[in-house]
C-alpha positions in Angstrom: 265.9 55.6 80.5 262.8 53.7 80.8 260.1 54.5 78.3 257.2 56.4 79.5 254.1 54.3 80.0 251.1 54.9 77.8 248.4 57.1 79.3 246.0 54.7 80.9 242.4 54.8 79.7 239.6 54.4 82.2 237.5 51.4 81.4 234.1 50.5 82.9 232.8 47.0 83.2 230.6 46.0 80.2 227.4 46.1 82.2 227.9 49.7 83.3 228.8 50.8 79.8 225.5 49.3 78.6 223.6 51.3 81.3 225.2 54.6 80.1 224.4 53.8 76.5 220.8 52.8 77.1 220.0 55.6 79.7 219.5 58.4 77.1 217.3 56.1 75.0 215.2 55.2 78.0 214.7 58.8 78.8 213.5 59.4 75.2 211.1 56.5 75.3 209.8 57.6 78.7 209.2 61.1 77.4 207.5 59.8 74.3 205.2 57.6 76.5 204.3 60.5 78.7 203.5 62.7 75.6 201.4 59.9 74.1 199.5 59.5 77.4 198.9 63.2 77.7 197.6 63.4 74.1 195.7 60.1 73.8 192.0 60.0 73.6 190.5 59.1 77.0 187.0 58.4 78.2 185.9 60.2 81.4 182.5 60.0 83.1 181.1 62.4 85.7 177.8 62.1 87.5 176.1 65.0 89.3 172.6 66.2 90.2 170.8 69.3 88.8 167.5 70.3 87.4 165.9 67.9 89.8 167.5 65.0 87.9 170.7 63.0 87.7 173.3 64.5 85.2 175.6 62.0 83.5 178.4 63.2 81.4 180.6 61.0 79.2 183.5 62.9 77.5 186.1 61.7 75.1 189.3 63.7 74.6 192.8 64.5 75.7 191.9 66.4 78.8 188.3 65.7 79.6 188.2 66.1 83.4 188.4 69.8 83.7 185.9 70.4 80.8 183.4 68.0 82.4 183.7 69.7 85.8 183.1 73.2 84.2 180.1 71.8 82.3 178.4 70.8 85.5 179.0 74.3 86.9 177.4 75.7 83.7 174.4 73.6 84.2 174.1 74.6 87.8 174.3 78.3 86.8 171.6 77.8 84.2 169.4 76.2 86.8 169.8 79.2 89.1 168.7 81.5 86.2 165.7 79.6 84.8 164.2 77.9 87.9 161.1 79.7 89.2 162.2 78.5 92.7 165.4 80.5 92.6 166.3 84.2 92.5 167.7 84.2 89.0 166.3 85.6 85.8 163.0 83.7 85.8 162.5 84.3 89.6 162.9 88.1 89.0 160.5 88.1 86.1 157.8 86.3 88.2 158.4 88.6 91.1 158.0 91.6 88.8 154.8 90.4 87.1 152.6 93.3 86.4 155.5 95.7 87.0 158.7 96.8 85.4 160.6 94.7 82.8 163.6 92.6 83.8 166.7 92.9 81.6 168.4 89.6 80.7 170.7 88.2 77.9 171.0 84.4 77.5 167.6 83.7 79.2 166.0 86.1 76.8 167.3 84.2 73.8 165.9 81.0 75.3 162.5 82.6 75.9 162.4 83.9 72.3 162.9 80.3 71.0 160.2 79.0 73.3 157.7 81.7 72.5 157.9 80.7 68.9 157.2 77.1 69.9 154.2 78.2 72.0 152.8 80.0 68.9 153.5 77.2 66.4 152.1 74.5 68.7 148.8 76.2 69.0 149.1 76.7 72.7 150.0 73.0 73.4 153.0 74.4 75.2 152.7 77.6 77.3 155.7 78.7 79.3 153.4 80.9 81.5 151.7 77.9 83.0 153.4 78.6 86.4 150.2 79.4 88.4 148.7 76.1 87.4 151.7 73.9 87.9 152.2 75.3 91.4 148.7 74.1 92.3 149.3 70.5 91.2 152.8 70.5 92.9 154.0 67.4 91.1 157.6 68.1 92.4 156.4 68.4 96.0 153.2 67.0 97.4 151.0 66.3 94.3 147.3 66.6 94.8 144.1 67.5 92.9 143.6 71.3 93.0 140.5 73.0 94.1 138.3 73.7 91.1 137.9 77.4 91.8 141.6 77.9 92.5 142.4 76.1 89.2 140.0 78.3 87.3 141.6 81.4 88.8 145.1 80.2 88.0 144.2 79.2 84.5 143.0 82.8 83.7 146.6 83.9 84.3 148.1 81.6 81.7 148.7 83.2 78.3 152.1 83.4 76.7 150.9 86.3 74.6 151.0 88.4 77.7 154.7 87.9 78.1 156.2 91.0 76.5 159.8 91.1 75.2 161.8 93.5 73.2 165.5 93.5 72.5 168.5 95.8 71.8 172.0 95.1 70.5 175.1 96.5 72.1 178.9 96.4 71.4 181.5 95.0 73.7 185.2 94.1 73.5 186.9 90.8 74.1 190.7 91.0 74.8 193.0 88.7 72.8 196.2 87.1 73.7 198.3 89.4 71.5 197.1 92.5 73.4 194.4 93.5 70.9 190.6 93.0 71.2 187.7 91.8 69.3 184.6 93.9 68.8 181.5 91.8 69.5 177.7 92.3 69.4 175.5 91.2 72.2 171.7 91.4 72.7 169.8 92.5 75.8 166.2 91.5 76.3 163.7 93.4 78.3 161.0 91.0 79.6 157.8 91.6 81.5 154.7 89.7 82.4 151.7 92.0 82.0 149.5 90.8 84.9 150.3 90.4 88.6 150.2 86.8 89.5 151.5 85.5 86.2 154.5 83.2 86.4 156.9 81.5 83.9 157.6 77.9 84.5 160.3 76.3 82.2 160.1 72.9 83.8 159.0 71.4 80.4 162.2 72.5 78.8 164.8 72.8 81.6 166.5 69.4 81.1 166.8 70.0 77.4 168.2 73.5 78.0 170.8 71.8 80.4 171.8 69.6 77.4 172.4 72.8 75.4 174.8 74.0 78.1 176.6 70.6 78.1 177.0 70.8 74.3 179.3 73.8 74.7 181.9 71.3 75.9 182.5 70.1 72.3 184.1 73.5 71.5 186.8 73.1 74.1 190.2 72.3 72.8 191.1 68.6 73.0 187.5 67.3 73.3 186.5 65.0 70.4 183.1 63.8 71.6 180.6 63.9 74.4 177.3 62.6 75.6 175.2 64.2 78.3 172.0 62.9 79.9 169.8 65.1 82.1 166.7 63.3 83.1 164.8 62.4 80.0 166.9 64.6 77.7 170.2 63.6 76.0 172.8 65.5 74.0 175.2 63.8 71.6 178.1 65.7 69.9 181.3 64.9 68.1 182.6 61.3 67.8 183.4 58.4 70.0 186.8 56.8 69.8 186.7 54.2 67.0 183.7 55.9 65.4 180.2 54.4 65.0 176.8 55.8 66.1 175.7 56.7 69.6 173.3 54.2 71.1 170.5 55.6 73.2 168.1 53.4 75.1 164.4 54.4 75.4 162.5 53.5 78.5 159.6 51.1 78.3 156.5 52.8 79.7 155.2 49.4 81.0 158.4 48.4 82.7 160.4 49.7 85.6 162.9 52.6 85.3 165.6 50.2 84.0 163.3 48.6 81.4 164.2 49.4 77.8 161.7 49.7 75.0 164.4 49.8 72.3 167.5 51.5 71.1 168.2 54.4 68.8 171.5 54.6 66.9 172.2 58.2 66.2 175.0 60.3 64.7 174.4 63.2 67.1 171.8 65.7 68.0 169.4 66.1 70.9 166.7 63.7 72.1 164.0 64.2 74.7 161.2 62.1 76.1 157.9 63.1 77.8 155.8 60.4 79.3 152.8 60.1 81.5 154.6 57.4 83.6 157.3 59.8 84.8 155.4 61.7 87.5 151.9 60.9 88.6 149.6 60.3 91.6 146.3 58.5 92.1 143.3 59.9 93.9 139.8 58.4 94.2 140.8 55.6 91.8 142.0 57.9 89.0 145.6 58.5 87.9 146.8 62.1 87.3 150.0 62.7 85.4 152.2 65.8 85.2 151.9 66.8 81.6 149.3 69.5 81.7 147.2 70.8 78.9 147.4 74.6 79.0 143.8 74.9 77.6 142.3 73.0 80.6 144.9 73.2 83.3 144.6 69.4 83.7 146.6 66.4 82.6 146.5 66.0 78.9 144.2 63.4 77.5 145.6 62.8 74.0 145.6 59.0 73.9 149.4 59.0 74.2 151.6 57.6 77.0 155.0 58.7 75.6 156.6 60.9 73.0 160.3 61.0 72.1 161.7 63.8 69.9 165.0 63.9 68.1 166.4 67.2 66.8 169.1 66.0 64.4 172.5 67.6 63.9 172.5 70.7 61.8 168.9 71.7 62.7 168.5 75.5 62.8 167.8 76.4 66.4 169.4 78.6 69.0 168.5 76.1 71.8 168.0 72.7 70.1 168.1 70.8 73.4 165.3 72.9 74.9 163.4 72.7 71.6 163.5 68.9 71.6 162.2 68.9 75.2 159.5 71.4 74.5 158.4 69.6 71.3 158.1 66.3 73.2 155.7 68.0 75.7 153.8 69.9 73.0 153.4 66.7 70.9 152.1 64.8 73.9 149.4 67.4 74.5 148.5 67.6 70.8 148.2 63.9 70.2 149.8 61.8 67.4 148.3 63.4 64.3 148.9 67.1 65.1 152.1 66.2 66.9 153.5 64.6 63.7 152.6 67.7 61.8 154.4 69.9 64.3 157.6 67.8 64.1 157.5 68.0 60.3 157.3 71.8 60.4 160.5 71.9 62.5 162.4 69.2 60.6 162.4 67.1 63.8 161.8 63.3 64.1 159.8 61.4 66.7 158.5 58.2 68.3 154.9 58.1 69.7 153.5 55.4 72.0 149.7 55.4 72.4 147.5 53.8 75.0 146.9 50.8 72.8 150.7 50.0 72.8 151.0 51.0 69.2 154.4 52.6 68.4 154.6 55.2 65.6 158.1 56.2 64.3 158.7 59.0 61.8 160.5 58.2 58.6 163.8 59.8 59.6 164.0 57.5 62.7 162.7 54.2 61.3 166.1 52.8 60.3 167.7 54.1 63.5 165.4 52.4 66.0 165.4 48.8 67.1 162.4 47.6 69.2 163.5 45.2 72.0 160.5 45.1 74.3 157.6 42.7 73.7 153.8 43.6 73.8 154.0 46.4 71.2 153.0 46.8 67.6 154.3 49.2 65.0 152.0 51.7 63.3 152.3 54.0 60.3 153.3 57.7 60.6 150.7 58.5 58.0 
């Protein structure tokens, strides 16, 4: 009897065996690469338009796209609520001037912050300047108002005639585990005492938009962000690789792309108000858009630009809006009183006067580098 042959073993060519051995490893490496891509820090930029200005967002994080898109929506929603041209909270308050109060929430908190600034600035900022700003129409067809009309409009400007009271209420927020959190909210009842009065938040709107953008930093997976809305900037978190944020300041004597110098900041909110931003000329005289609430005319303080920095950790409910409002108030006040106002808030600033003298506060001196020629540095006092 012939012996039974051994059971044959299937054999693959060496090349195919190598493929079978390496395939699982390749899948592991591909999965690892995909995970690393999904979780790596990326930079994402998004440009939009709101508050009458370009909005530029730069976000660093693992999933920055969705958060940036939602931030633009938040800014657009804020604009609807605080623009006097829209039918949101401010529009309703102006329509109800002399009548019943309007009940609001977030807008009321913003107004409370700004009313304090109106008081502390000695009326250099007045958020009820609406009747006057409409006459000048700097965002439409700017012109010199009729003297009698200006006098009539100025009589309606007085932030002390904006009445506001508040009440707290409880509400529930559901949680993922089926329970809920008990939270406290605040409702504000706001009214303007006289018919014809009008709130105008144009002096703080871009800074307030930066406050909305700052909420992006609390989103999971976001490590840092920078938002620019017109002359206001918000800086939060960290950039990949660390290091300070660099913010360029416009040269008042140059074109829009001309730089006066550069700030190196570790965060916070920075806003600039300048007489070169919006203006018109009539009968050989230039009229700029920063109005003095005491006269209803362009402020004559000897300044051409004020930049204000509200540093990280500053106690404020709306620090972006505050930086914007402080820049306007300091421009109206002039350098000496403006410096005192900044000190009372713990804010820092840079002032440029009509003689091309730059004054930088102590907390910004080592953070600012002058790059433009034709200027001299003065003392903050």
